[in-house]
C-alpha positions in Angstrom: 0.0 0.0 0.0 1.4 3.4 -1.0 2.1 5.9 1.8 0.0 9.0 2.0 1.4 12.2 0.5 1.4 15.7 1.8 1.1 18.1 -1.1 1.2 21.9 -0.9 -0.9 24.1 -3.1 0.2 27.7 -3.5 -2.8 30.1 -3.8 -2.6 33.4 -5.7 -3.9 36.6 -4.1 -7.1 36.8 -6.2 -8.2 33.3 -5.1 -7.3 33.6 -1.4 -10.8 34.7 -0.3 -12.0 31.3 -1.6 -9.4 29.6 0.6 -10.2 31.5 3.9 -7.3 33.9 3.2 -4.6 31.2 3.0 -1.5 31.7 0.9 -0.9 28.0 0.8 -2.9 24.9 1.7 -1.5 21.5 2.6 -3.4 18.4 1.5 -3.0 14.8 2.6 -3.8 12.6 -0.3 -3.4 8.8 -0.9 0.0 7.7 -2.1 -1.4 6.7 -5.5 -3.3 9.9 -6.0 -3.0 11.9 -9.2 -3.6 15.5 -10.1 -7.3 14.8 -10.5 -7.5 13.6 -7.0 -5.8 16.8 -5.7 -8.3 18.9 -7.7 -11.2 16.9 -6.3 -9.8 17.3 -2.7 -9.5 21.1 -3.3 -13.1 21.2 -4.6 -14.4 19.3 -1.6 -12.6 21.5 0.9 -13.2 24.8 -0.9 -16.3 24.3 -3.1 -16.4 28.0 -4.2 -13.4 27.2 -6.3 -15.7 25.3 -8.7 -17.0 28.6 -10.1 -13.6 29.1 -11.7 -13.2 25.8 -13.5 -13.1 26.1 -17.2 -15.4 23.2 -18.0 -16.4 21.9 -21.4 -18.6 24.9 -22.4 -17.3 27.4 -25.0 -15.3 30.2 -23.5 -17.4 33.3 -22.7 -14.8 35.6 -21.1 -14.1 35.8 -17.4 -11.4 33.9 -15.6 -10.5 30.3 -14.9 -8.2 28.3 -12.6 -5.0 26.7 -13.9 -3.1 24.1 -11.8 0.6 24.2 -12.6 3.4 21.8 -11.8 7.2 22.2 -11.5 9.5 20.6 -14.1 10.3 17.6 -11.9 6.6 16.7 -11.7 6.2 17.1 -15.4 9.1 14.8 -16.1 7.6 12.2 -13.8 4.2 12.5 -15.5 5.9 12.0 -18.9 7.4 8.8 -17.6 4.0 7.5 -16.6 4.1 8.6 -12.9 1.6 10.6 -11.0 3.6 13.8 -10.8 3.1 13.9 -7.1 5.4 13.3 -4.1 5.5 14.4 -0.5 6.3 18.0 -0.2 5.5 18.7 -3.9 4.3 22.3 -4.4 1.6 22.9 -7.0 0.6 26.4 -8.0 -2.9 27.7 -8.7 -3.2 30.5 -11.2 -6.3 32.6 -12.0 -6.1 33.3 -15.8 -8.3 35.5 -17.9 -10.2 34.3 -20.9 -10.5 36.6 -23.9 -14.0 38.0 -24.4 -16.0 36.1 -27.0 -15.2 37.5 -30.5 -17.9 38.8 -32.7 -18.7 36.8 -35.9 -16.6 37.7 -39.0 -18.0 40.5 -41.0 -20.1 42.0 -38.2 
């Protein structure tokens, strides 16, 4: 059985109100957890974050959350790993979507 992991998520200033003002949150996740599990844990602990998920709908402007990894995590993912290890720092970003464009010729 895989040992549990402690993963840290860095929260940018615009998202801190959703995280009770925290700059960083520590999550305990199962040892075999992947990035989807980290995101699900964040959403269960901080449900207001869901309003910033991009989803499958067409972009309509506004902002969305991006979860970024460091280069070591990306290398591990490329080799078929989870990209997670104890002490790993993940970074949340709040990115802006461009406003919807008007149809050509309008």
